[in-house]
C-alpha angles and dihedrals in degrees: 000000000000090000091055092048092047091049092050092050092049091050093046092056098038098052113111120241115292123232118255128194140208135172145197145133120299111246094178138357118198106195094185094055093031093231129141121197116199127209091260086061095249114145119220117192111205122218127216090260097049112123111225136179110251118257099014112179139179110288096035116126111230142183114221117202115196142163111244121225098204110232090359094067120230122003097190142340111238101187146350110205130179115242132196096239 
């Protein structure tokens, strides 16, 4: 029993950060600076490896998948994909 508990604790603390997601409507998309601003006024800087749907424009509803950094905010944005809603 102790071995199982110890194994579970080791796995719980050694798992890498999990991806989170958020969504909203694009208020502005600056392709030069690679920044998306959502309608809730949050600013999302896109990295060179961020997967995006082609031809995103203001007014599109998107889902943003990112890796959280705990108290440090967002580590990286994985993808920005257009949704139907």
